[in-house]
C-alpha positions in Angstrom: 0.0 0.0 0.0 1.4 3.4 -0.9 0.6 6.6 1.0 -2.0 7.6 -1.6 -3.8 4.3 -1.1 -3.8 4.8 2.6 -5.2 8.3 2.4 -7.9 7.1 0.0 -8.8 4.2 2.3 -9.0 6.6 5.3 -11.2 8.9 3.3 -13.5 6.1 2.2 -13.7 4.8 5.8 -14.6 8.3 7.1 -17.3 8.7 4.5 -18.7 5.2 5.4 -19.0 6.1 9.1 -20.0 9.7 8.6 -16.8 11.5 9.8 -16.1 14.8 8.0 -12.5 15.5 8.9 -10.9 12.7 7.0 -7.7 14.7 6.2 -7.0 15.3 9.9 -7.6 11.6 10.6 -5.3 10.5 7.8 -2.6 12.8 9.1 -3.1 11.8 12.8 -3.5 8.1 11.9 -6.0 7.8 14.7 -9.7 7.9 15.0 -12.2 7.7 17.9 -14.6 4.8 17.6 -17.2 4.1 20.2 -15.1 5.7 22.9 -11.9 3.9 21.9 -9.0 5.5 20.1 -8.0 3.4 17.2 -4.7 3.8 15.4 -4.9 3.2 11.7 -1.3 2.4 11.2 0.7 1.6 8.1 4.4 1.6 7.6 5.4 1.1 3.9 9.0 0.3 4.8 8.3 -2.2 7.6 5.2 -4.0 6.2 3.9 -2.7 2.9 1.1 -5.3 2.8 -0.3 -4.7 6.4 -2.6 -2.3 7.9 -2.4 -2.4 11.7 -5.4 -1.5 13.9 -4.2 -0.5 17.4 -7.0 0.0 20.0 -6.2 2.1 23.1 -8.1 0.5 25.9 -6.9 2.8 28.6 -4.7 2.6 31.6 -4.0 -0.6 33.5 -5.3 -0.4 37.0 -4.5 -4.0 38.2 -1.1 -5.6 37.4 -2.8 -8.9 38.2 -4.3 -8.9 34.7 -0.9 -9.3 33.0 -0.8 -13.2 33.3 -4.3 -13.4 32.0 -3.5 -11.2 29.0 -0.4 -13.2 28.3 -2.5 -16.4 28.4 -5.1 -14.8 26.0 -2.3 -13.9 23.6 -1.0 -17.5 23.7 -4.4 -19.0 22.9 -6.3 -16.3 21.0 -8.1 -17.4 17.8 -6.9 -16.3 14.4 -9.5 -15.2 11.9 -9.5 -13.8 8.4 -8.6 -10.3 9.6 -5.6 -11.3 11.6 -4.8 -12.3 15.2 -5.4 -9.8 18.0 -2.8 -9.4 20.7 -2.9 -7.4 23.9 0.1 -5.2 24.8 1.1 -2.6 27.3 2.7 0.7 26.3 5.4 0.9 29.0 5.7 4.7 28.9 2.1 5.2 29.9 0.9 1.8 31.2 -1.8 1.9 28.5 -3.4 -1.3 27.5 -3.6 -1.9 23.7 -5.1 -4.5 21.5 -3.6 -4.8 18.0 -4.7 -6.5 14.8 -2.5 -6.7 11.8 -4.8 -6.8 8.8 -3.5 -8.1 5.5 -3.7 -5.3 2.9 -6.0 -7.0 0.4 -7.1 -5.3 -2.8 -9.6 -3.9 -2.7 -9.9 -3.1 0.9 -12.8 -0.7 1.0 -13.9 1.9 3.5 -16.9 -0.2 4.3 -14.8 -3.3 5.0 -12.4 -1.3 7.2 -15.4 0.2 9.1 -16.8 -3.4 9.7 -13.4 -4.7 10.9 -12.8 -1.7 13.2 -16.2 -2.1 14.8 -15.8 -5.9 15.1 -12.4 -5.6 16.7 -13.5 -2.9 19.2 -16.1 -5.4 20.3 -13.6 -8.3 20.3 -11.0 -6.3 22.3 -13.6 -5.3 24.9 -15.0 -8.9 25.2 -11.5 -10.4 25.6 -10.5 -7.8 28.1 -13.7 -8.4 30.0 -12.9 -12.2 30.0 -9.4 -11.5 31.2 -10.8 -9.4 34.0 -13.1 -12.3 35.0 -16.2 -10.3 34.3 
């Protein structure tokens, strides 16, 4: 995926979900979805054929969750949009959930919107299970 393709995808995604400021979202590479900040990350040099979705799930309040997150990562199911993994940003103790989506042509704004919504729900459900809720 080249930068132009990325910008066109973000624009189509924003049009699909009714967001007006697609240029700012493409530049920031983040969007707010259902109360979750989602990184729409692409690095042409590192992985030209991957779009990473990184979900910011907020600060970690209980270090006791770490073993359960690790166990989830070891056993999480793969699906056609990639395998989700939990992580912690060490500089902020922020919990993240990341999906690496293969860049398939054509990846449409509608498909990206569907995958983002699906994985927001998946991340929340997995986190809830890890919390024992």
